[in-house]
C-alpha positions in Angstrom: 34.8 8.5 6.7 31.6 7.0 5.2 30.9 3.5 4.7 30.0 2.1 1.5 26.4 0.9 1.0 24.9 -1.8 -1.4 23.8 1.0 -3.6 27.3 2.3 -3.9 28.7 -0.9 -5.0 25.9 -1.5 -7.4 26.3 2.0 -9.0 29.9 1.4 -9.3 29.5 -1.9 -10.9 26.8 -0.9 -13.3 28.8 2.1 -14.5 32.0 -0.2 -15.0 29.8 -2.5 -17.0 28.1 0.0 -19.2 29.5 3.3 -18.8 27.4 6.7 -18.3 23.7 6.0 -18.2 20.4 7.4 -17.3 18.8 5.9 -14.1 15.1 6.2 -13.4 14.0 6.0 -9.7 10.9 5.7 -7.8 10.5 6.4 -4.1 8.2 4.0 -2.2 6.4 3.9 1.2 6.6 0.4 2.5 3.9 -1.0 4.7 3.3 -4.5 6.1 1.1 -5.1 2.9 2.3 -3.1 0.1 5.1 -0.9 -1.6 3.2 2.4 -2.5 4.9 4.6 -5.2 5.2 8.0 -4.0 7.4 10.1 -6.3 9.6 9.4 -9.4 12.3 11.1 -11.4 15.5 10.3 -13.3 19.2 11.3 -13.3 22.1 11.0 -15.7 24.8 9.0 -14.1 28.1 10.6 -15.2 30.9 8.6 -13.8 30.7 6.5 -10.8 31.2 8.9 -8.1 27.6 9.2 -7.0 27.1 7.8 -3.4 24.0 7.1 -1.3 24.2 10.3 0.7 24.0 12.3 -2.4 20.9 10.3 -3.5 19.2 10.8 -0.2 19.9 14.7 -0.5 18.2 14.6 -3.9 15.3 12.7 -2.6 14.6 15.2 0.2 13.6 17.5 -2.6 10.6 15.2 -3.4 9.0 16.4 0.0 7.6 12.9 0.9 8.2 10.4 3.8 9.7 7.4 1.9 11.0 4.2 3.1 12.7 2.6 0.0 13.8 3.5 -3.4 13.8 1.2 -6.7 16.2 2.1 -9.5 16.0 1.2 -13.3 18.1 1.9 -16.2 16.3 4.0 -18.7 17.6 1.9 -21.5 20.1 -0.3 -23.0 21.6 2.6 -24.9 23.1 4.2 -21.7 22.5 7.8 -21.6 19.1 9.0 -23.0 17.7 12.6 -23.6 15.4 14.1 -21.0 12.3 13.8 -23.3 12.9 10.0 -23.6 13.7 9.5 -19.8 10.4 11.3 -19.0 8.5 9.2 -21.4 10.1 5.9 -20.1 9.6 7.2 -16.6 5.8 7.8 -17.2 5.4 4.4 -18.7 7.3 2.7 -15.6 5.4 4.5 -13.1 2.1 3.6 -14.7 3.1 -0.1 -14.7 4.4 0.1 -11.1 0.8 1.2 -10.0 -0.7 -1.7 -11.7 1.9 -4.4 -10.8 4.2 -3.8 -7.8 6.0 -7.1 -8.6 7.9 -4.9 -11.3 10.0 -3.8 -8.3 11.9 -7.2 -8.6 13.2 -6.1 -12.1 14.9 -3.0 -10.5 17.5 -2.4 -8.0 15.6 -2.0 -4.6 17.2 -0.2 -1.6 16.1 0.9 1.9 16.7 4.4 3.5 20.2 3.3 4.4 21.1 2.1 1.0 21.1 -1.3 1.8 19.7 -3.8 -0.8 16.1 -5.1 -0.3 14.0 -7.9 -1.9 10.3 -7.9 -2.5 8.4 -10.9 -1.5 5.1 -12.0 -2.7 2.4 -12.3 0.0 0.0 -15.2 -0.6 -3.7 -14.5 0.3 -4.7 -16.2 3.5 
């Protein structure tokens, strides 16, 4: 029997709130100084059965060593078509490369599906 993760709880609550939706996600490498975007994609969330182990299997296809993932809804309208998801993902990744603080606007989890928070480091 697997345990429930913060991701599982978030996804279940998000689906209960809005129904099926398209989710953009970005895999990140976290270091002492930055959160580096590595790969990004989207998935259509149909129902609330998706759990963290399934997402980890999906992430394995990216072929990168990642240490966190951040999730965003593709839009308020719930499900969006692939062309719109691709366009919004492209805009999101461009903005994330310029401003890592955008991670705070998403749902941010570590490799175990536990919620993370991004704290700003002040220059010395």
